[in-house]
mmCIF file of the N, C-alpha and C atoms, coordinates in Angstrom:
data_MODEL
# 
_entry.id   MODEL 
# 
loop_
_atom_site.group_PDB 
_atom_site.id 
_atom_site.type_symbol 
_atom_site.label_atom_id 
_atom_site.label_alt_id 
_atom_site.label_comp_id 
_atom_site.label_asym_id 
_atom_site.label_entity_id 
_atom_site.label_seq_id 
_atom_site.pdbx_PDB_ins_code 
_atom_site.Cartn_x 
_atom_site.Cartn_y 
_atom_site.Cartn_z 
_atom_site.occupancy 
_atom_site.B_iso_or_equiv 
_atom_site.pdbx_formal_charge 
_atom_site.auth_seq_id 
_atom_site.auth_comp_id 
_atom_site.auth_asym_id 
_atom_site.auth_atom_id 
_atom_site.pdbx_PDB_model_num 
ATOM 1   N N  . MET A 1 1  ? 0.853  -1.180 0.000  1.00 0.00 ? 1  MET A N  1 
ATOM 2   C CA . MET A 1 1  ? 0.000  0.000  0.000  1.00 0.00 ? 1  MET A CA 1 
ATOM 3   C C  . MET A 1 1  ? 0.895  1.239  0.000  1.00 0.00 ? 1  MET A C  1 
ATOM 4   N N  . PRO A 1 2  ? 0.658  2.172  -0.899 1.00 0.00 ? 2  PRO A N  1 
ATOM 5   C CA . PRO A 1 2  ? 1.500  3.376  -0.985 1.00 0.00 ? 2  PRO A CA 1 
ATOM 6   C C  . PRO A 1 2  ? 1.467  4.203  0.285  1.00 0.00 ? 2  PRO A C  1 
ATOM 7   N N  . ALA A 1 3  ? 2.516  4.984  0.460  1.00 0.00 ? 3  ALA A N  1 
ATOM 8   C CA . ALA A 1 3  ? 2.608  5.877  1.608  1.00 0.00 ? 3  ALA A CA 1 
ATOM 9   C C  . ALA A 1 3  ? 1.459  6.875  1.591  1.00 0.00 ? 3  ALA A C  1 
ATOM 10  N N  . LYS A 1 4  ? 0.985  7.206  2.772  1.00 0.00 ? 4  LYS A N  1 
ATOM 11  C CA . LYS A 1 4  ? -0.085 8.198  2.927  1.00 0.00 ? 4  LYS A CA 1 
ATOM 12  C C  . LYS A 1 4  ? 0.448  9.351  3.764  1.00 0.00 ? 4  LYS A C  1 
ATOM 13  N N  . VAL A 1 5  ? 0.113  10.563 3.357  1.00 0.00 ? 5  VAL A N  1 
ATOM 14  C CA . VAL A 1 5  ? 0.560  11.752 4.066  1.00 0.00 ? 5  VAL A CA 1 
ATOM 15  C C  . VAL A 1 5  ? -0.627 12.391 4.772  1.00 0.00 ? 5  VAL A C  1 
ATOM 16  N N  . ASN A 1 6  ? -0.473 12.616 6.075  1.00 0.00 ? 6  ASN A N  1 
ATOM 17  C CA . ASN A 1 6  ? -1.476 13.354 6.837  1.00 0.00 ? 6  ASN A CA 1 
ATOM 18  C C  . ASN A 1 6  ? -1.162 14.831 6.631  1.00 0.00 ? 6  ASN A C  1 
ATOM 19  N N  . LYS A 1 7  ? -1.967 15.490 5.814  1.00 0.00 ? 7  LYS A N  1 
ATOM 20  C CA . LYS A 1 7  ? -1.715 16.883 5.450  1.00 0.00 ? 7  LYS A CA 1 
ATOM 21  C C  . LYS A 1 7  ? -1.766 17.826 6.641  1.00 0.00 ? 7  LYS A C  1 
ATOM 22  N N  . GLU A 1 8  ? -2.491 17.466 7.670  1.00 0.00 ? 8  GLU A N  1 
ATOM 23  C CA . GLU A 1 8  ? -2.579 18.319 8.854  1.00 0.00 ? 8  GLU A CA 1 
ATOM 24  C C  . GLU A 1 8  ? -1.308 18.275 9.693  1.00 0.00 ? 8  GLU A C  1 
ATOM 25  N N  . GLU A 1 9  ? -0.547 17.184 9.572  1.00 0.00 ? 9  GLU A N  1 
ATOM 26  C CA . GLU A 1 9  ? 0.686  17.039 10.339 1.00 0.00 ? 9  GLU A CA 1 
ATOM 27  C C  . GLU A 1 9  ? 1.935  17.380 9.539  1.00 0.00 ? 9  GLU A C  1 
ATOM 28  N N  . CYS A 1 10 ? 1.847  17.316 8.216  1.00 0.00 ? 10 CYS A N  1 
ATOM 29  C CA . CYS A 1 10 ? 3.007  17.554 7.353  1.00 0.00 ? 10 CYS A CA 1 
ATOM 30  C C  . CYS A 1 10 ? 3.449  19.007 7.428  1.00 0.00 ? 10 CYS A C  1 
ATOM 31  N N  . THR A 1 11 ? 4.757  19.208 7.593  1.00 0.00 ? 11 THR A N  1 
ATOM 32  C CA . THR A 1 11 ? 5.314  20.566 7.655  1.00 0.00 ? 11 THR A CA 1 
ATOM 33  C C  . THR A 1 11 ? 5.894  21.015 6.318  1.00 0.00 ? 11 THR A C  1 
ATOM 34  N N  . GLY A 1 12 ? 5.959  20.103 5.350  1.00 0.00 ? 12 GLY A N  1 
ATOM 35  C CA . GLY A 1 12 ? 6.495  20.444 4.036  1.00 0.00 ? 12 GLY A CA 1 
ATOM 36  C C  . GLY A 1 12 ? 7.998  20.635 4.027  1.00 0.00 ? 12 GLY A C  1 
ATOM 37  N N  . CYS A 1 13 ? 8.693  20.007 4.962  1.00 0.00 ? 13 CYS A N  1 
ATOM 38  C CA . CYS A 1 13 ? 10.144 20.200 5.087  1.00 0.00 ? 13 CYS A CA 1 
ATOM 39  C C  . CYS A 1 13 ? 10.936 19.608 3.920  1.00 0.00 ? 13 CYS A C  1 
ATOM 40  N N  . GLY A 1 14 ? 10.381 18.578 3.251  1.00 0.00 ? 14 GLY A N  1 
ATOM 41  C CA . GLY A 1 14 ? 11.047 17.997 2.093  1.00 0.00 ? 14 GLY A CA 1 
ATOM 42  C C  . GLY A 1 14 ? 12.009 16.868 2.380  1.00 0.00 ? 14 GLY A C  1 
ATOM 43  N N  . THR A 1 15 ? 12.159 16.494 3.637  1.00 0.00 ? 15 THR A N  1 
ATOM 44  C CA . THR A 1 15 ? 13.062 15.399 3.975  1.00 0.00 ? 15 THR A CA 1 
ATOM 45  C C  . THR A 1 15 ? 12.660 14.110 3.265  1.00 0.00 ? 15 THR A C  1 
ATOM 46  N N  . CYS A 1 16 ? 11.381 13.852 3.182  1.00 0.00 ? 16 CYS A N  1 
ATOM 47  C CA . CYS A 1 16 ? 10.892 12.640 2.525  1.00 0.00 ? 16 CYS A CA 1 
ATOM 48  C C  . CYS A 1 16 ? 11.188 12.654 1.030  1.00 0.00 ? 16 CYS A C  1 
ATOM 49  N N  . VAL A 1 17 ? 11.125 13.834 0.423  1.00 0.00 ? 17 VAL A N  1 
ATOM 50  C CA . VAL A 1 17 ? 11.414 13.980 -1.005 1.00 0.00 ? 17 VAL A CA 1 
ATOM 51  C C  . VAL A 1 17 ? 12.855 13.556 -1.272 1.00 0.00 ? 17 VAL A C  1 
ATOM 52  N N  . GLU A 1 18 ? 13.764 14.018 -0.432 1.00 0.00 ? 18 GLU A N  1 
ATOM 53  C CA . GLU A 1 18 ? 15.186 13.697 -0.576 1.00 0.00 ? 18 GLU A CA 1 
ATOM 54  C C  . GLU A 1 18 ? 15.457 12.211 -0.357 1.00 0.00 ? 18 GLU A C  1 
ATOM 55  N N  . GLU A 1 19 ? 14.709 11.587 0.523  1.00 0.00 ? 19 GLU A N  1 
ATOM 56  C CA . GLU A 1 19 ? 14.955 10.194 0.902  1.00 0.00 ? 19 GLU A CA 1 
ATOM 57  C C  . GLU A 1 19 ? 14.328 9.180  -0.044 1.00 0.00 ? 19 GLU A C  1 
ATOM 58  N N  . CYS A 1 20 ? 13.282 9.540  -0.758 1.00 0.00 ? 20 CYS A N  1 
ATOM 59  C CA . CYS A 1 20 ? 12.555 8.595  -1.609 1.00 0.00 ? 20 CYS A CA 1 
ATOM 60  C C  . CYS A 1 20 ? 13.449 8.081  -2.742 1.00 0.00 ? 20 CYS A C  1 
ATOM 61  N N  . PRO A 1 21 ? 13.688 6.755  -2.790 1.00 0.00 ? 21 PRO A N  1 
ATOM 62  C CA . PRO A 1 21 ? 14.583 6.201  -3.805 1.00 0.00 ? 21 PRO A CA 1 
ATOM 63  C C  . PRO A 1 21 ? 14.006 6.185  -5.219 1.00 0.00 ? 21 PRO A C  1 
ATOM 64  N N  . VAL A 1 22 ? 12.697 6.348  -5.353 1.00 0.00 ? 22 VAL A N  1 
ATOM 65  C CA . VAL A 1 22 ? 12.071 6.313  -6.684 1.00 0.00 ? 22 VAL A CA 1 
ATOM 66  C C  . VAL A 1 22 ? 11.453 7.663  -7.073 1.00 0.00 ? 22 VAL A C  1 
ATOM 67  N N  . GLU A 1 23 ? 11.761 8.698  -6.302 1.00 0.00 ? 23 GLU A N  1 
ATOM 68  C CA . GLU A 1 23 ? 11.288 10.057 -6.567 1.00 0.00 ? 23 GLU A CA 1 
ATOM 69  C C  . GLU A 1 23 ? 9.767  10.132 -6.709 1.00 0.00 ? 23 GLU A C  1 
ATOM 70  N N  . ALA A 1 24 ? 9.067  9.433  -5.814 1.00 0.00 ? 24 ALA A N  1 
ATOM 71  C CA . ALA A 1 24 ? 7.602  9.387  -5.853 1.00 0.00 ? 24 ALA A CA 1 
ATOM 72  C C  . ALA A 1 24 ? 6.948  10.460 -4.996 1.00 0.00 ? 24 ALA A C  1 
ATOM 73  N N  . ILE A 1 25 ? 7.751  11.292 -4.345 1.00 0.00 ? 25 ILE A N  1 
ATOM 74  C CA . ILE A 1 25 ? 7.195  12.317 -3.450 1.00 0.00 ? 25 ILE A CA 1 
ATOM 75  C C  . ILE A 1 25 ? 7.633  13.702 -3.914 1.00 0.00 ? 25 ILE A C  1 
ATOM 76  N N  . THR A 1 26 ? 6.678  14.613 -3.925 1.00 0.00 ? 26 THR A N  1 
ATOM 77  C CA . THR A 1 26 ? 6.947  16.014 -4.235 1.00 0.00 ? 26 THR A CA 1 
ATOM 78  C C  . THR A 1 26 ? 6.284  16.867 -3.166 1.00 0.00 ? 26 THR A C  1 
ATOM 79  N N  . ILE A 1 27 ? 6.624  18.129 -3.149 1.00 0.00 ? 27 ILE A N  1 
ATOM 80  C CA . ILE A 1 27 ? 5.967  19.080 -2.244 1.00 0.00 ? 27 ILE A CA 1 
ATOM 81  C C  . ILE A 1 27 ? 4.995  19.904 -3.068 1.00 0.00 ? 27 ILE A C  1 
ATOM 82  N N  . ASP A 1 28 ? 3.727  19.880 -2.680 1.00 0.00 ? 28 ASP A N  1 
ATOM 83  C CA . ASP A 1 28 ? 2.699  20.689 -3.336 1.00 0.00 ? 28 ASP A CA 1 
ATOM 84  C C  . ASP A 1 28 ? 2.952  22.140 -2.949 1.00 0.00 ? 28 ASP A C  1 
ATOM 85  N N  . GLU A 1 29 ? 3.290  22.953 -3.932 1.00 0.00 ? 29 GLU A N  1 
ATOM 86  C CA . GLU A 1 29 ? 3.648  24.354 -3.666 1.00 0.00 ? 29 GLU A CA 1 
ATOM 87  C C  . GLU A 1 29 ? 2.478  25.159 -3.098 1.00 0.00 ? 29 GLU A C  1 
ATOM 88  N N  . GLU A 1 30 ? 1.255  24.875 -3.525 1.00 0.00 ? 30 GLU A N  1 
ATOM 89  C CA . GLU A 1 30 ? 0.083  25.605 -3.030 1.00 0.00 ? 30 GLU A CA 1 
ATOM 90  C C  . GLU A 1 30 ? -0.213 25.290 -1.572 1.00 0.00 ? 30 GLU A C  1 
ATOM 91  N N  . GLU A 1 31 ? -0.238 23.986 -1.257 1.00 0.00 ? 31 GLU A N  1 
ATOM 92  C CA . GLU A 1 31 ? -0.597 23.558 0.096  1.00 0.00 ? 31 GLU A CA 1 
ATOM 93  C C  . GLU A 1 31 ? 0.608  23.475 1.023  1.00 0.00 ? 31 GLU A C  1 
ATOM 94  N N  . GLY A 1 32 ? 1.808  23.366 0.462  1.00 0.00 ? 32 GLY A N  1 
ATOM 95  C CA . GLY A 1 32 ? 3.013  23.278 1.278  1.00 0.00 ? 32 GLY A CA 1 
ATOM 96  C C  . GLY A 1 32 ? 3.152  21.957 1.999  1.00 0.00 ? 32 GLY A C  1 
ATOM 97  N N  . VAL A 1 33 ? 2.644  20.883 1.400  1.00 0.00 ? 33 VAL A N  1 
ATOM 98  C CA . VAL A 1 33 ? 2.726  19.555 2.014  1.00 0.00 ? 33 VAL A CA 1 
ATOM 99  C C  . VAL A 1 33 ? 3.229  18.529 1.008  1.00 0.00 ? 33 VAL A C  1 
ATOM 100 N N  . ALA A 1 34 ? 3.706  17.408 1.524  1.00 0.00 ? 34 ALA A N  1 
ATOM 101 C CA . ALA A 1 34 ? 4.192  16.326 0.679  1.00 0.00 ? 34 ALA A CA 1 
ATOM 102 C C  . ALA A 1 34 ? 3.030  15.621 -0.008 1.00 0.00 ? 34 ALA A C  1 
ATOM 103 N N  . VAL A 1 35 ? 3.270  15.199 -1.243 1.00 0.00 ? 35 VAL A N  1 
ATOM 104 C CA . VAL A 1 35 ? 2.281  14.461 -2.026 1.00 0.00 ? 35 VAL A CA 1 
ATOM 105 C C  . VAL A 1 35 ? 2.976  13.230 -2.591 1.00 0.00 ? 35 VAL A C  1 
ATOM 106 N N  . VAL A 1 36 ? 2.350  12.064 -2.414 1.00 0.00 ? 36 VAL A N  1 
ATOM 107 C CA . VAL A 1 36 ? 2.917  10.813 -2.897 1.00 0.00 ? 36 VAL A CA 1 
ATOM 108 C C  . VAL A 1 36 ? 2.230  10.394 -4.193 1.00 0.00 ? 36 VAL A C  1 
ATOM 109 N N  . ASP A 1 37 ? 3.039  10.098 -5.210 1.00 0.00 ? 37 ASP A N  1 
ATOM 110 C CA . ASP A 1 37 ? 2.521  9.547  -6.461 1.00 0.00 ? 37 ASP A CA 1 
ATOM 111 C C  . ASP A 1 37 ? 2.327  8.051  -6.213 1.00 0.00 ? 37 ASP A C  1 
ATOM 112 N N  . GLU A 1 38 ? 1.088  7.638  -5.993 1.00 0.00 ? 38 GLU A N  1 
ATOM 113 C CA . GLU A 1 38 ? 0.803  6.260  -5.611 1.00 0.00 ? 38 GLU A CA 1 
ATOM 114 C C  . GLU A 1 38 ? 1.227  5.249  -6.666 1.00 0.00 ? 38 GLU A C  1 
ATOM 115 N N  . ALA A 1 39 ? 1.247  5.645  -7.929 1.00 0.00 ? 39 ALA A N  1 
ATOM 116 C CA . ALA A 1 39 ? 1.660  4.739  -9.001 1.00 0.00 ? 39 ALA A CA 1 
ATOM 117 C C  . ALA A 1 39 ? 3.165  4.489  -8.975 1.00 0.00 ? 39 ALA A C  1 
ATOM 118 N N  . GLU A 1 40 ? 3.925  5.438  -8.441 1.00 0.00 ? 40 GLU A N  1 
ATOM 119 C CA . GLU A 1 40 ? 5.382  5.314  -8.398 1.00 0.00 ? 40 GLU A CA 1 
ATOM 120 C C  . GLU A 1 40 ? 5.905  4.751  -7.074 1.00 0.00 ? 40 GLU A C  1 
ATOM 121 N N  . CYS A 1 41 ? 5.163  4.930  -5.997 1.00 0.00 ? 41 CYS A N  1 
ATOM 122 C CA . CYS A 1 41 ? 5.587  4.502  -4.665 1.00 0.00 ? 41 CYS A CA 1 
ATOM 123 C C  . CYS A 1 41 ? 5.787  2.987  -4.613 1.00 0.00 ? 41 CYS A C  1 
ATOM 124 N N  . VAL A 1 42 ? 6.934  2.558  -4.043 1.00 0.00 ? 42 VAL A N  1 
ATOM 125 C CA . VAL A 1 42 ? 7.246  1.129  -3.942 1.00 0.00 ? 42 VAL A CA 1 
ATOM 126 C C  . VAL A 1 42 ? 7.103  0.608  -2.508 1.00 0.00 ? 42 VAL A C  1 
ATOM 127 N N  . ASP A 1 43 ? 6.468  1.377  -1.654 1.00 0.00 ? 43 ASP A N  1 
ATOM 128 C CA . ASP A 1 43 ? 6.165  0.965  -0.275 1.00 0.00 ? 43 ASP A CA 1 
ATOM 129 C C  . ASP A 1 43 ? 7.393  0.589  0.550  1.00 0.00 ? 43 ASP A C  1 
ATOM 130 N N  . CYS A 1 44 ? 8.512  1.256  0.317  1.00 0.00 ? 44 CYS A N  1 
ATOM 131 C CA . CYS A 1 44 ? 9.745  0.878  1.019  1.00 0.00 ? 44 CYS A CA 1 
ATOM 132 C C  . CYS A 1 44 ? 9.791  1.380  2.460  1.00 0.00 ? 44 CYS A C  1 
ATOM 133 N N  . GLY A 1 45 ? 9.061  2.453  2.760  1.00 0.00 ? 45 GLY A N  1 
ATOM 134 C CA . GLY A 1 45 ? 9.024  2.975  4.121  1.00 0.00 ? 45 GLY A CA 1 
ATOM 135 C C  . GLY A 1 45 ? 10.120 3.974  4.451  1.00 0.00 ? 45 GLY A C  1 
ATOM 136 N N  . ALA A 1 46 ? 10.987 4.290  3.491  1.00 0.00 ? 46 ALA A N  1 
ATOM 137 C CA . ALA A 1 46 ? 12.078 5.234  3.754  1.00 0.00 ? 46 ALA A CA 1 
ATOM 138 C C  . ALA A 1 46 ? 11.547 6.587  4.191  1.00 0.00 ? 46 ALA A C  1 
ATOM 139 N N  . CYS A 1 47 ? 10.473 7.043  3.570  1.00 0.00 ? 47 CYS A N  1 
ATOM 140 C CA . CYS A 1 47 ? 9.902  8.348  3.906  1.00 0.00 ? 47 CYS A CA 1 
ATOM 141 C C  . CYS A 1 47 ? 9.335  8.361  5.323  1.00 0.00 ? 47 CYS A C  1 
ATOM 142 N N  . GLU A 1 48 ? 8.682  7.275  5.685  1.00 0.00 ? 48 GLU A N  1 
ATOM 143 C CA . GLU A 1 48 ? 8.093  7.175  7.023  1.00 0.00 ? 48 GLU A CA 1 
ATOM 144 C C  . GLU A 1 48 ? 9.176  7.242  8.094  1.00 0.00 ? 48 GLU A C  1 
ATOM 145 N N  . GLU A 1 49 ? 10.311 6.608  7.831  1.00 0.00 ? 49 GLU A N  1 
ATOM 146 C CA . GLU A 1 49 ? 11.413 6.575  8.791  1.00 0.00 ? 49 GLU A CA 1 
ATOM 147 C C  . GLU A 1 49 ? 12.027 7.947  9.033  1.00 0.00 ? 49 GLU A C  1 
ATOM 148 N N  . VAL A 1 50 ? 12.071 8.796  7.997  1.00 0.00 ? 50 VAL A N  1 
ATOM 149 C CA . VAL A 1 50 ? 12.740 10.097 8.135  1.00 0.00 ? 50 VAL A CA 1 
ATOM 150 C C  . VAL A 1 50 ? 11.791 11.252 8.425  1.00 0.00 ? 50 VAL A C  1 
ATOM 151 N N  . CYS A 1 51 ? 10.497 11.013 8.371  1.00 0.00 ? 51 CYS A N  1 
ATOM 152 C CA . CYS A 1 51 ? 9.533  12.093 8.589  1.00 0.00 ? 51 CYS A CA 1 
ATOM 153 C C  . CYS A 1 51 ? 9.595  12.580 10.035 1.00 0.00 ? 51 CYS A C  1 
ATOM 154 N N  . THR A 1 52 ? 10.029 13.824 10.208 1.00 0.00 ? 52 THR A N  1 
ATOM 155 C CA . THR A 1 52 ? 10.212 14.367 11.558 1.00 0.00 ? 52 THR A CA 1 
ATOM 156 C C  . THR A 1 52 ? 8.908  14.720 12.241 1.00 0.00 ? 52 THR A C  1 
ATOM 157 N N  . SER A 1 53 ? 7.846  14.877 11.470 1.00 0.00 ? 53 SER A N  1 
ATOM 158 C CA . SER A 1 53 ? 6.555  15.232 12.082 1.00 0.00 ? 53 SER A CA 1 
ATOM 159 C C  . SER A 1 53 ? 5.621  14.030 12.224 1.00 0.00 ? 53 SER A C  1 
ATOM 160 N N  . GLY A 1 54 ? 6.055  12.864 11.748 1.00 0.00 ? 54 GLY A N  1 
ATOM 161 C CA . GLY A 1 54 ? 5.227  11.671 11.856 1.00 0.00 ? 54 GLY A CA 1 
ATOM 162 C C  . GLY A 1 54 ? 3.998  11.713 10.955 1.00 0.00 ? 54 GLY A C  1 
ATOM 163 N N  . ALA A 1 55 ? 4.092  12.467 9.868  1.00 0.00 ? 55 ALA A N  1 
ATOM 164 C CA . ALA A 1 55 ? 2.941  12.676 8.994  1.00 0.00 ? 55 ALA A CA 1 
ATOM 165 C C  . ALA A 1 55 ? 2.773  11.600 7.929  1.00 0.00 ? 55 ALA A C  1 
ATOM 166 N N  . ILE A 1 56 ? 3.778  10.721 7.781  1.00 0.00 ? 56 ILE A N  1 
ATOM 167 C CA . ILE A 1 56 ? 3.720  9.706  6.734  1.00 0.00 ? 56 ILE A CA 1 
ATOM 168 C C  . ILE A 1 56 ? 3.568  8.318  7.327  1.00 0.00 ? 56 ILE A C  1 
ATOM 169 N N  . GLU A 1 57 ? 2.675  7.547  6.709  1.00 0.00 ? 57 GLU A N  1 
ATOM 170 C CA . GLU A 1 57 ? 2.458  6.182  7.165  1.00 0.00 ? 57 GLU A CA 1 
ATOM 171 C C  . GLU A 1 57 ? 2.460  5.240  5.965  1.00 0.00 ? 57 GLU A C  1 
ATOM 172 N N  . VAL A 1 58 ? 3.195  4.128  6.107  1.00 0.00 ? 58 VAL A N  1 
ATOM 173 C CA . VAL A 1 58 ? 3.251  3.118  5.077  1.00 0.00 ? 58 VAL A CA 1 
ATOM 174 C C  . VAL A 1 58 ? 2.753  1.813  5.694  1.00 0.00 ? 58 VAL A C  1 
ATOM 175 N N  . ASN A 1 59 ? 1.679  1.283  5.175  1.00 0.00 ? 59 ASN A N  1 
ATOM 176 C CA . ASN A 1 59 ? 1.134  0.016  5.674  1.00 0.00 ? 59 ASN A CA 1 
ATOM 177 C C  . ASN A 1 59 ? 1.482  -1.080 4.674  1.00 0.00 ? 59 ASN A C  1 
ATOM 178 N N  . ASN A 1 60 ? 2.575  -1.769 4.929  1.00 0.00 ? 60 ASN A N  1 
ATOM 179 C CA . ASN A 1 60 ? 2.985  -2.852 4.023  1.00 0.00 ? 60 ASN A CA 1 
ATOM 180 C C  . ASN A 1 60 ? 2.111  -4.053 4.195  1.00 0.00 ? 60 ASN A C  1 
# 
């Protein structure tokens, strides 16, 4: 199951973008939060591990 971002908790810091090995995460410039491309996400959990606000969850 692809990573899910809780938009209310996301700070838009971009750490997850840098960590994603398949470049499936971007920062939505309007909302200032991370957005996961579900078709590209490989469910590795790297983003969840580095998210400082706990806004990302990966349910493998």
